[in-house]
Rosetta silent file (secondary structure, phi, psi, omega in degrees, C-alpha in Angstrom):
SEQUENCE: MAKISRAELRRRRRRRKKIRKYAILAGLAVILILFLMLIIKLISWIFSGTDDGIVKKIDNITVTQKLLTVNDFTRPGTELKNVEKIVIHYTGREPGTTAIAQRDRYEAKKDTHSETDARESMHFIVGPEGEIVQCIPITEAAYASKGDNGRALSVEFCNVTADGEMTSDTYVSLVKLVAYLCDEFNLSEKNLERHSDITGAACPRYFATNQDSWEQFREDVGKAIKGKSFDTSNSVVKQ
SCORE:     score description
SCORE:     0.000 S_00000001
   1 L     0.000  132.922 -178.830  -64.861   27.387  -20.433 S_00000001
   2 L   -73.963  144.035 -179.476  -65.664   27.963  -16.820 S_00000001
   3 L   -74.622  146.935  176.614  -64.099   30.937  -15.175 S_00000001
   4 L   -99.287  128.035 -177.392  -61.484   30.368  -12.511 S_00000001
   5 L   -68.361  158.629  179.089  -62.027   32.315   -9.372 S_00000001
   6 H   -62.573  -35.033  179.507  -59.388   34.586   -7.982 S_00000001
   7 H   -62.899  -42.223 -178.246  -59.091   32.415   -4.881 S_00000001
   8 H   -67.136  -39.799  177.909  -58.429   29.368   -7.050 S_00000001
   9 H   -62.868  -38.336  178.584  -55.778   31.315   -9.041 S_00000001
  10 H   -63.325  -41.127 -178.678  -54.110   32.317   -5.769 S_00000001
  11 H   -64.759  -38.318  177.949  -54.112   28.669   -4.638 S_00000001
  12 H   -64.490  -42.563  178.446  -52.590   27.621   -7.958 S_00000001
  13 H   -62.926  -43.968  179.773  -49.882   30.284   -7.763 S_00000001
  14 H   -62.399  -36.632 -179.551  -49.045   29.202   -4.228 S_00000001
  15 H   -67.559  -42.303 -179.973  -48.887   25.567   -5.322 S_00000001
  16 H   -64.915  -40.226  178.666  -46.575   26.401   -8.263 S_00000001
  17 H   -61.867  -40.918  179.122  -44.347   28.419   -5.883 S_00000001
  18 H   -64.758  -43.788  175.655  -44.141   25.496   -3.494 S_00000001
  19 H   -55.780  -46.709  179.585  -43.261   23.129   -6.331 S_00000001
  20 H   -65.035  -39.738 -178.174  -40.517   25.467   -7.556 S_00000001
  21 H   -61.741  -49.264 -179.772  -39.264   25.885   -3.983 S_00000001
  22 H   -62.099  -36.499  179.103  -39.110   22.102   -3.436 S_00000001
  23 H   -66.933  -39.819  177.774  -37.459   21.587   -6.798 S_00000001
  24 H   -64.060  -44.174 -176.625  -34.811   24.186   -5.975 S_00000001
  25 H   -66.935  -36.973  178.313  -34.199   22.638   -2.549 S_00000001
  26 H   -67.379  -37.974  178.027  -33.933   19.129   -4.071 S_00000001
  27 H   -64.769  -43.198  177.702  -31.488   20.442   -6.659 S_00000001
  28 H   -63.402  -35.517  178.227  -29.411   22.104   -3.982 S_00000001
  29 H   -64.611  -42.674  178.015  -29.457   18.883   -1.905 S_00000001
  30 H   -62.451  -46.022 -179.472  -28.156   16.904   -4.914 S_00000001
  31 H   -61.205  -42.397 -177.614  -25.430   19.485   -5.541 S_00000001
  32 H   -65.122  -43.860  179.109  -24.440   19.411   -1.828 S_00000001
  33 H   -62.408  -43.461  179.577  -24.249   15.590   -1.843 S_00000001
  34 H   -64.827  -37.103  179.071  -22.103   15.587   -4.972 S_00000001
  35 H   -65.779  -42.437  178.698  -19.854   18.254   -3.486 S_00000001
  36 H   -65.259  -40.526  178.434  -19.450   16.260   -0.232 S_00000001
  37 H   -59.713  -42.116 -179.575  -18.669   13.098   -2.258 S_00000001
  38 H   -63.696  -41.922  178.393  -15.998   15.063   -4.152 S_00000001
  39 H   -59.105  -49.884 -175.578  -14.506   16.395   -0.853 S_00000001
  40 H   -62.723  -38.750  177.673  -14.398   12.871    0.594 S_00000001
  41 H   -68.770  -38.363  177.809  -12.718   11.488   -2.495 S_00000001
  42 H   -67.742  -40.221  178.430  -10.208   14.301   -2.557 S_00000001
  43 H   -64.602  -39.970 -178.929   -9.334   13.765    1.127 S_00000001
  44 H   -64.531  -44.712  179.170   -8.969   10.003    0.527 S_00000001
  45 H   -59.961  -43.664  179.956   -6.685   10.749   -2.458 S_00000001
  46 H   -60.004  -45.111 -172.618   -4.561   13.144   -0.419 S_00000001
  47 H   -87.992  -19.597  177.946   -3.971   10.768    2.413 S_00000001
  48 L  -117.317  -47.354  178.716   -3.647    7.468    0.561 S_00000001
  49 L    68.054   17.043 -172.729   -3.088    8.316   -3.077 S_00000001
  50 H   -70.065  -16.973  178.735   -3.571    4.726   -4.121 S_00000001
  51 H   -62.094  -31.793  178.865   -5.331    5.700   -7.380 S_00000001
  52 H  -105.038   15.041  177.268   -1.937    6.687   -8.759 S_00000001
  53 L    81.043    6.304 -178.599   -0.120    3.905   -6.956 S_00000001
  54 L  -103.640  130.727  176.515    1.297    6.163   -4.246 S_00000001
  55 L  -110.813  117.375 -171.841    0.917    5.390   -0.550 S_00000001
  56 L   -98.395  -31.356 -173.670    1.518    8.477    1.612 S_00000001
  57 E  -154.037  136.480  175.846    0.558    7.430    5.132 S_00000001
  58 E  -126.866  110.676 -178.090   -0.132    4.224    7.013 S_00000001
  59 L    58.602 -119.883 -179.998   -1.657    4.624   10.466 S_00000001
  60 L  -101.658   14.714 -172.640    0.822    7.014   12.136 S_00000001
  61 E  -108.283  124.139  174.759    3.691    6.216    9.749 S_00000001
  62 E   -81.918  131.586  178.943    4.560    8.601    6.902 S_00000001
  63 E   -95.483  124.280  179.662    5.643    6.798    3.715 S_00000001
  64 E   -89.007  130.226  179.230    8.494    8.494    1.888 S_00000001
  65 E   -96.032  116.867  171.714    8.280    8.408   -1.945 S_00000001
  66 L  -133.922   74.443 -173.839   11.618    7.924   -3.666 S_00000001
  67 L   -66.829  139.394  176.156   10.419    6.350   -6.859 S_00000001
  68 L   -72.441  150.859  174.393   13.009    4.647   -9.031 S_00000001
  69 L   -67.316  135.473  175.679   13.616    5.942  -12.536 S_00000001
  70 L   -62.594  123.880 -179.160   11.869    3.762  -15.147 S_00000001
  71 E  -160.275  172.729 -173.046   14.615    1.553  -16.677 S_00000001
  72 L   -76.873  -13.144 -171.624   15.240   -1.989  -17.821 S_00000001
  73 L  -110.158  -19.709  177.932   16.981   -3.169  -14.619 S_00000001
  74 L  -136.407  -20.846  177.791   14.912   -1.978  -11.657 S_00000001
  75 E  -143.550   94.896 -176.064   11.635   -0.423  -12.706 S_00000001
  76 L   -67.467  -22.980  178.826   10.123   -1.795  -15.901 S_00000001
  77 L    77.407   14.960  177.766    7.138    0.549  -15.772 S_00000001
  78 L   -86.737  145.695 -174.604    4.691   -2.265  -16.707 S_00000001
  79 E   -71.691  138.808  173.920    1.161   -2.267  -15.264 S_00000001
  80 L   -97.347   99.038 -170.811    0.355   -4.501  -12.367 S_00000001
  81 L   -82.779  -27.724 -173.305   -3.151   -5.613  -13.176 S_00000001
  82 L  -146.928  110.939 -178.402   -3.911   -8.136  -10.525 S_00000001
  83 L   -96.122  118.013 -178.749   -2.363   -8.410   -7.062 S_00000001
  84 L  -109.372  -16.122 -175.514   -2.805  -11.912   -5.648 S_00000001
  85 E  -156.127  162.731  173.807   -0.043  -12.038   -3.051 S_00000001
  86 E  -122.091  126.112 -174.775    2.456  -10.036   -1.050 S_00000001
  87 E  -110.381  131.719 -179.160    6.023  -11.351   -0.978 S_00000001
  88 E   -98.890  136.201  178.651    8.407  -10.565    1.904 S_00000001
  89 E  -131.951  171.539  169.673   12.178  -10.142    1.332 S_00000001
  90 E  -136.536  158.815 -173.367   15.155   -8.896    3.302 S_00000001
  91 L   -65.067  -38.093  175.855   18.124   -6.891    2.189 S_00000001
  92 L    66.280   15.858 -177.674   20.631   -9.583    3.074 S_00000001
  93 L  -110.622 -148.540 -177.807   23.432   -7.032    2.858 S_00000001
  94 L   -57.854  119.899  177.642   25.413   -5.088    5.412 S_00000001
  95 L   -53.492  132.653  174.892   23.418   -5.437    8.646 S_00000001
  96 L    95.925    3.659  178.984   21.926   -2.105    9.594 S_00000001
  97 L   -64.014  149.639 -176.492   21.702   -0.562    6.081 S_00000001
  98 L   -91.530  164.930 -177.936   18.937    2.001    5.833 S_00000001
  99 H   -64.607  -39.975  178.830   15.867    1.927    3.597 S_00000001
 100 H   -65.907  -40.799  178.558   17.105    4.974    1.575 S_00000001
 101 H   -59.509  -42.093 -179.518   20.590    3.354    1.127 S_00000001
 102 H   -71.163  -38.089  176.130   18.982    0.214   -0.283 S_00000001
 103 H   -58.935  -46.382 -177.532   16.677    2.230   -2.467 S_00000001
 104 H   -64.344  -31.850  175.614   19.661    4.216   -3.827 S_00000001
 105 H   -62.893  -43.172  175.901   21.474    0.928   -4.570 S_00000001
 106 H   -64.829  -43.417 -177.840   18.562   -0.084   -6.826 S_00000001
 107 H   -60.854  -40.366 -176.749   18.486    3.359   -8.463 S_00000001
 108 H   -65.707  -21.599 -176.099   22.228    3.231   -9.227 S_00000001
 109 H   -67.809  -19.424  177.417   21.808   -0.054  -11.184 S_00000001
 110 H   -65.791  -22.218 -177.756   20.295    1.790  -14.074 S_00000001
 111 H  -110.961  -26.760 -171.743   23.803    3.254  -14.697 S_00000001
 112 H  -105.695   -2.357 -174.673   26.134    0.723  -13.110 S_00000001
 113 L   -66.840  159.598  168.261   24.661   -2.609  -14.201 S_00000001
 114 L  -117.846  167.452 -173.608   26.376   -5.149  -16.326 S_00000001
 115 L   -65.833  -19.557  179.875   24.575   -7.468  -18.706 S_00000001
 116 L   -92.495   -4.869  178.852   24.987  -10.385  -16.245 S_00000001
 117 L   -65.701  140.608  173.783   23.380   -8.426  -13.358 S_00000001
 118 L   -74.509  144.739  172.999   20.030   -9.669  -12.129 S_00000001
 119 L   -80.959  130.030 -175.022   17.128   -7.295  -12.467 S_00000001
 120 L  -153.446  144.878  177.679   15.892   -6.457   -9.014 S_00000001
 121 L  -173.631  172.781 -178.728   13.762   -3.939   -7.133 S_00000001
 122 L  -138.855  154.170  172.899   11.000   -3.670   -4.463 S_00000001
 123 L   -72.649  -43.063 -177.173    7.783   -1.759   -4.076 S_00000001
 124 E  -140.594  148.655  175.377    8.616   -0.846   -0.481 S_00000001
 125 E  -129.456  129.076  179.441   11.602   -1.018    1.833 S_00000001
 126 E  -104.800  124.532 -174.781   11.271   -0.872    5.661 S_00000001
 127 L   -94.496  175.043 -174.022   14.368    0.457    7.462 S_00000001
 128 L   -65.940  -20.456  175.719   15.810   -0.204   10.918 S_00000001
 129 L   -98.785   14.434  178.116   14.069    2.831   12.481 S_00000001
 130 L    83.513    6.590  177.651   10.716    1.793   11.067 S_00000001
 131 L   -70.635  141.989  177.094   10.962    4.207    8.107 S_00000001
 132 E  -115.658  127.580  177.819    9.142    3.122    4.976 S_00000001
 133 E  -116.291  127.911  174.840   10.336    4.104    1.502 S_00000001
 134 E   -94.749  125.351 -176.098    8.232    3.498   -1.564 S_00000001
 135 L  -102.830  -31.836 -175.146   10.276    2.727   -4.665 S_00000001
 136 L  -136.477  137.853  176.319    7.647    1.647   -7.229 S_00000001
 137 L   -61.915  147.972 -177.138    3.898    2.553   -7.412 S_00000001
 138 L   -74.490    2.506  172.101    1.592   -0.291   -6.416 S_00000001
 139 L   -94.850   -1.351 -179.793    0.074   -0.023   -9.889 S_00000001
 140 E  -122.158  158.307  176.402    3.314   -1.250  -11.449 S_00000001
 141 L   -81.969  151.992  173.171    5.311   -4.446  -11.354 S_00000001
 142 L  -113.223  163.490  171.167    8.708   -4.762   -9.627 S_00000001
 143 L   -91.990   86.097 -172.629   11.645   -7.051  -10.419 S_00000001
 144 L  -142.966  -37.112 -169.807   11.514   -9.046   -7.176 S_00000001
 145 L  -126.041   34.684  175.561    9.700  -12.394   -7.364 S_00000001
 146 H    53.843 -121.131 -177.873   10.567  -13.943  -10.714 S_00000001
 147 H   -65.842  -11.497  179.924    7.468  -15.457  -12.328 S_00000001
 148 H   -97.353    5.344 -177.598    5.195  -13.829   -9.797 S_00000001
 149 H   -57.883  -31.540 -176.676    6.230  -10.272  -10.594 S_00000001
 150 H   -80.284   -2.648 -175.541    3.021   -9.741  -12.552 S_00000001
 151 H  -141.128   20.333 -175.795    0.761  -10.660   -9.685 S_00000001
 152 E  -140.887  146.799  163.162    2.626   -9.695   -6.486 S_00000001
 153 E   -96.836  140.615 -179.084    3.670   -6.734   -4.385 S_00000001
 154 E  -118.329  133.399 -178.750    7.095   -7.051   -2.850 S_00000001
 155 E  -122.540  130.409 -178.580    8.163   -5.678    0.504 S_00000001
 156 E  -118.477  143.002  173.578   11.687   -5.759    1.746 S_00000001
 157 E  -119.294  152.219  179.431   13.032   -5.093    5.287 S_00000001
 158 L   -86.348  122.824  179.721   16.509   -4.126    6.411 S_00000001
 159 L   -84.276  151.473  176.861   18.048   -6.783    8.579 S_00000001
 160 L  -112.129   -1.235  172.441   20.351   -5.857   11.506 S_00000001
 161 L  -134.566  160.567 -179.818   22.052   -9.175   11.903 S_00000001
 162 L   -64.048  -23.930  178.424   23.560  -11.653    9.444 S_00000001
 163 L   -77.497   -8.761  177.794   20.843  -14.128   10.457 S_00000001
 164 L    96.951   17.877  176.428   18.180  -11.752    9.191 S_00000001
 165 L   -76.652  160.708 -178.647   16.801  -10.389   12.434 S_00000001
 166 E  -131.157  165.369  177.071   15.173   -6.937   12.504 S_00000001
 167 L   -75.750  163.963  177.248   14.525   -4.165   15.049 S_00000001
 168 H   -67.916  -30.524  175.303   11.198   -3.873   16.810 S_00000001
 169 H   -62.568  -44.036  177.365   10.585   -0.590   14.919 S_00000001
 170 H   -58.070  -47.513 -177.661   11.073   -2.451   11.658 S_00000001
 171 H   -57.364  -50.370 -178.000    8.662   -5.204   12.801 S_00000001
 172 H   -59.913  -47.057  178.603    5.908   -2.788   13.677 S_00000001
 173 H   -64.687  -39.960  179.725    6.155   -0.890   10.402 S_00000001
 174 H   -62.627  -45.956  179.489    6.395   -4.089    8.404 S_00000001
 175 H   -63.029  -43.051 -178.927    3.300   -5.571    9.972 S_00000001
 176 H   -67.016  -39.397 -177.871    1.322   -2.327    9.487 S_00000001
 177 H   -65.920  -47.700 -178.601    2.500   -1.871    5.910 S_00000001
 178 H   -67.138  -36.089  176.559    1.600   -5.446    4.891 S_00000001
 179 H   -63.183  -43.050  178.805   -1.786   -5.256    6.670 S_00000001
 180 H   -58.887  -48.833 -176.743   -2.536   -2.017    4.798 S_00000001
 181 H   -63.718  -40.281  175.310   -1.649   -3.576    1.474 S_00000001
 182 H   -57.635  -46.599  179.283   -3.758   -6.679    2.255 S_00000001
 183 H   -63.449  -41.030 -175.415   -6.746   -4.460    3.086 S_00000001
 184 H   -67.172  -31.730 -177.778   -6.245   -2.364   -0.043 S_00000001
 185 L  -111.158   18.157  175.768   -6.283   -5.444   -2.327 S_00000001
 186 L    57.847   45.041 -179.381   -8.786   -7.552   -0.395 S_00000001
 187 L  -109.612  172.029  173.994   -6.128  -10.045    0.660 S_00000001
 188 L  -132.398 -179.052  178.563   -5.498  -11.764    4.007 S_00000001
 189 H   -64.188  -17.732  176.217   -2.508  -13.086    5.880 S_00000001
 190 H   -72.534  -13.789  178.346   -2.992  -16.316    3.942 S_00000001
 191 H   -95.224   13.305 -179.817   -1.807  -14.443    0.837 S_00000001
 192 E   -94.288  140.425  174.785    1.616  -13.665    2.268 S_00000001
 193 E  -133.774  156.219  171.187    4.651  -15.537    0.964 S_00000001
 194 E   -92.205  155.659  174.112    8.381  -15.458    1.557 S_00000001
 195 H   -53.867  -36.286 -179.004   10.791  -15.039   -1.338 S_00000001
 196 H   -65.375  -28.448  178.159   12.036  -18.525   -0.418 S_00000001
 197 H   -65.770  -23.601 -175.347    8.540  -19.954   -1.080 S_00000001
 198 H   -96.311  -46.826 -170.927    8.873  -18.842   -4.711 S_00000001
 199 H  -108.213  -20.251 -177.080   12.545  -19.330   -5.517 S_00000001
 200 L    89.537   -6.856  178.513   13.934  -21.570   -2.834 S_00000001
 201 L   -72.125  152.351 -179.131   16.523  -18.898   -1.879 S_00000001
 202 L   -79.237   70.082 -177.199   17.034  -18.288    1.833 S_00000001
 203 L  -141.985  129.722  -11.666   15.187  -14.952    1.755 S_00000001
 204 L   -70.036  131.951 -167.935   14.204  -13.522    4.149 S_00000001
 205 H   -51.835  -51.859 -174.228   16.799  -15.690    5.992 S_00000001
 206 H   -62.518  -46.594  179.879   15.308  -15.686    9.479 S_00000001
 207 H   -67.971  -32.301 -179.091   11.755  -16.327    8.340 S_00000001
 208 H   -69.241  -27.880 -177.874   12.972  -18.930    5.815 S_00000001
 209 H  -104.828   -4.008 -179.044   14.650  -20.967    8.562 S_00000001
 210 L  -133.485   90.720 -177.004   12.204  -20.375   11.429 S_00000001
 211 H   -60.785  -39.644  178.940    8.691  -21.445   10.425 S_00000001
 212 H   -60.419  -38.064  178.804    7.188  -20.548   13.810 S_00000001
 213 H   -67.417  -39.672  178.749    8.442  -17.000   13.570 S_00000001
 214 H   -65.896  -41.196  179.753    7.001  -16.695   10.055 S_00000001
 215 H   -67.515  -34.758  177.464    3.641  -18.029   11.171 S_00000001
 216 H   -69.570  -36.463  175.151    3.498  -15.578   14.058 S_00000001
 217 H   -59.587  -41.119  178.423    4.298  -12.713   11.666 S_00000001
 218 H   -67.314  -36.056  176.944    1.343  -13.775    9.514 S_00000001
 219 H   -65.977  -38.952 -179.570   -0.891  -13.940   12.597 S_00000001
 220 H   -67.540  -36.056  173.586    0.226  -10.447   13.604 S_00000001
 221 H   -64.585  -41.274  176.912   -0.619   -9.147   10.133 S_00000001
 222 H   -60.912  -38.452  174.645   -4.023  -10.778   10.437 S_00000001
 223 H   -64.537  -41.890 -179.141   -4.573   -8.944   13.729 S_00000001
 224 H   -66.560  -33.620  177.829   -3.544   -5.640   12.216 S_00000001
 225 H   -60.293  -39.351 -179.710   -5.918   -6.156    9.294 S_00000001
 226 L   -82.341   -0.786  178.744   -8.754   -6.454   11.836 S_00000001
 227 L    82.200   15.757  178.917   -7.550   -3.359   13.750 S_00000001
 228 L   -90.598  158.129  177.937   -6.329   -5.440   16.701 S_00000001
 229 L   -82.135  159.582  177.154   -3.110   -4.820   18.566 S_00000001
 230 L  -142.659  161.844  178.456   -0.028   -7.021   18.306 S_00000001
 231 L  -114.501 -179.239 -176.223    3.299   -7.087   20.140 S_00000001
 232 L  -112.875   35.568 -179.420    6.882   -7.486   18.951 S_00000001
 233 L   -79.128   -1.045  179.443    7.713  -10.671   20.856 S_00000001
 234 L   -56.307  138.400 -175.987    8.418  -12.470   17.612 S_00000001
 235 L   -64.682  -17.351 -179.183   11.861  -14.181   17.735 S_00000001
 236 L   -71.261  -17.364 -179.781   12.833  -12.396   14.460 S_00000001
 237 E   -80.934  123.541  179.369   13.100   -9.142   16.481 S_00000001
 238 L   -68.162  121.936 -179.914   16.622   -8.515   17.688 S_00000001
 239 L   -88.229    0.000    0.000   16.612   -8.069   21.488 S_00000001
């Protein structure tokens, strides 16, 4: 076996050191990338929380979580596996009721219901000041749209007139919320329906009786999905 010169040994040692150095740097780079991915996922979870069905913030609007208790009359607790549409409702009750008040009415039904009461609830309620209350995780079904409960998210807004008009603050929050949900589930404004489209009931009343206003709402949601601005000139907005 031929002898290896000292110079060659030194070159081999230097080469091995370089290889180890590069291997260490590559390993550190991989660890750093994985760490950054974890941080990004954590930040995304903190601000959206959609993995567990919770929506915490939409644009500049904080979403309040007041989840209903799981029960047979307002929150069945069943998994919502496939979201194909978003259905719009209105409270249809005392004009000017708040989102929290409507949510609490649903919550009370677990104790005050009778056997003849309809099962009812919503994923989200938008109030007269633009407040948004989440009642049910978007990973669960709500009792809102009859046969479509297993494939729809339901959003309800608080009306301020008997005809079903809303405030401009309500309109802005409603458009932004629906646009966010469309984006989250890869839907478009074409996937929006009124409660009346499913059941024939006059809900939401103004949209059910004013087709042009409904179409403009859908257009505004489409603009919001694309990050474009929209105004509140829709006739459903109480002037």
